[in-house]
Structure formats: structure tokens, C-alpha cells
Residue, then its C-alpha position, 0 to 999 in steps of 0.5 A: x746332629x753330631x755324636x757328642x750331642x746325643x745324650x745316649x752316646x754321651x752316657x756310653x762314654x763313661x760307666x754308669x756303675x757305682x763310683x767305686x770298684x771292688x778292685x782295691x778291696x780285692x787286691x788288699x784281701x788277696x795280698x793278705x792271703x798271700x802273706x798268710x797262706x803262701x802255698x795258694x799264691x798260684x791260684x790267687x795269682x790267677x784271680x789277680x790276673x782276671x781282676x786286672x784283665x781287659x776282659x773284665x773292663x769290656x764286660x763292664x762296658x758292655x753292661x753300661x752300653x746295654x743299660x743305656x740302650x734298654x732304658x731308652x728302648x723302654x721309652x724313658x728319657x735317657x738324660x735322666x738315667x745318670x741322675x736316677x742311678x745316683x740314689x742309694x737303692x739304685x746304687x745297691x742294686x747296680x753294685x750287685x750286677x757289677x760285683x757279679x761281672x767283676x767276679x766272672x759273669x760272662x757277657x751274656x749274663x751281664x746283658x741280662x743284668x742290664x735288662x733287670x737294672x734298666x727295667x727296675x730303674x724305669x718302673x721300680x717304685x718300692x724298696x721291694x722292687x729293688x730288692x727283687x731286682x738284686x735277687x734276680x741278678x744273683x739268680x741269673x748269675x747262678x742259674x744255667x742256660x738250661x735252667x732259664x730255658x725251663x723257666x721260659x717253657x713254664x712261662x710259655x704254658x702258664x703265664x696266662x693264669x699267673x697274673x698280678x693281683x689275681x687268684x691262681x687256683x691249684x686246679x687251673x694248672x691241670x684244667x684241660x690237660x694243661x699240665x700234661x701238655x706242658x710236660x709232654x712238650x718239655x721233650x722239645x727242650x732236648x733234655x731228659x725228664x729227670x733233668x727237667x724236673x731237677x731244673x724245676x727244683x732249682x728254679x724253686x730254690x730261687x722262688x721262680x717256680x713252685x712244685x704242686x701236689x701230683x695228680x696221677x689221674x691227670x699227669x700219670x704216676x711217674x710225673x711231677x707238677x711245677x708251675x711258674x711263680x709271679x716272680x718267675x714271670x716278672x723275670x722272664x718278661x723283663x728278659x723278653x722286653x730286652x729281647x724285643x729292644x735289642x734282638x737278643x734272645x733272653x735264654x740264648 
């Protein structure tokens, strides 16, 4: 079968992103600023260079192709993808990813955005699913690689007790030295514990982790306790599915 007859290849030949691009809006806003604040023209000129850069187009293309690959890899009919993306809730979600790519998110982040979009298009049903996806994209853009490594670490040690529609008693996170083991093995991440706790705190700000009341009798007086949330688990598992499909590690 020729390449042109492959539905996935056809979709790779044009962007599956919203029909608008932010270019004209950004150009207009920049022109206004240049008129009103001439002395910042050099900085804005650098912004304009990026807006018109080939690098931006390449990242959008990579996002597009990754989206097609992942959607197909999730067992969905790729021929329906373009039609799916035409609905308002899908457009709003994808627009967040495009905006973040447009303003400089690197290719690694763009691929993660594609994982969130593909999963949500494939399985999202409620408005909340699309709103959560947009929140995930913003978080993925703003969190660092080490932040995601810490979230993955929490997932590794706690995902079995953080379950949908299931009680998650406080003590279950400390039972059988679970919390102590999680904290001890955090040393394998190659970062100081102070930094580990700080990154757990950052994850908390995005609703991906929760601090727990300390139990000095279990984890020691100088230790802090954190656990992954359902939202954090959903995000990591979206990235893990993408890894299985594309072979790219979600946090590396």
C-alpha cells in the first residue's frame, strides 16, 4: 500500500492543531509595544525571531506526528482523529499545548503534551477530563525534569494504594515502613533530600502530590511525608503508556 493511502501518513502531512495560530496576535502585540516602549525593542526582537523560526515549526510538526502515533498506538481509529479534534473542548485543550510550544516549550515537552492530548481524545468523556488535560499540559511545561523524576518516584512506591474510587487511609502510606522505604530510596535519584522535599512541595502546588502529617516514630524527626495524588498518578500513567508506544522514557 502506498504511503498516500495510509491514514496516519495522510494526517502527518498537515497539522492537526487548531486552524488559528498565535502568530498574528503576537506580531500585533509586539508592534504595539515597540511603538510605545522603544527601548525594549531588542528583547522583543528576539521574541519575534523565535515566532518566525523554523525551530517552532519543527516542534509543532513533531507534536503533530507524535499525536498521530500515540492515538493509533492506543488502539484508536486514526481516521477519526481529525474529526475528534474539531470539537470545541478538544480545540481548547490542544490550543494550550500549541500556545506552550509556540512560546518555547522544548521538543521533549511537546511530546509529553501530545501524550496527554492523545490519551484525552481517546478516553476523555467529561468536560472535567479536558480541563484536567489542559492543567496537565501547563504543569508539564512548568515542571522541571527532576520534578517529574520525583513524581515518578512517588508513583513507583505508592501507586498501588492510590486507586480510583477507593479509600486511601492515611496510615496505609506508612504501613510496613512504606514511607520510610520511599524516602530512603529517594537517595537513588541523585539529589539532596532538601531538594527532594522542595520538589514534592512544587508537585503539591499542581495537585499532583499531597503532604502528610509527619510521624517521627516511623520516619524520623527530620523527615517529611508526601504522597502522590490520583491526578499525579493519572498523569504519570499517561506518560508511561506513551513510553510503551514510542519507546521514549516519560521523564528522560
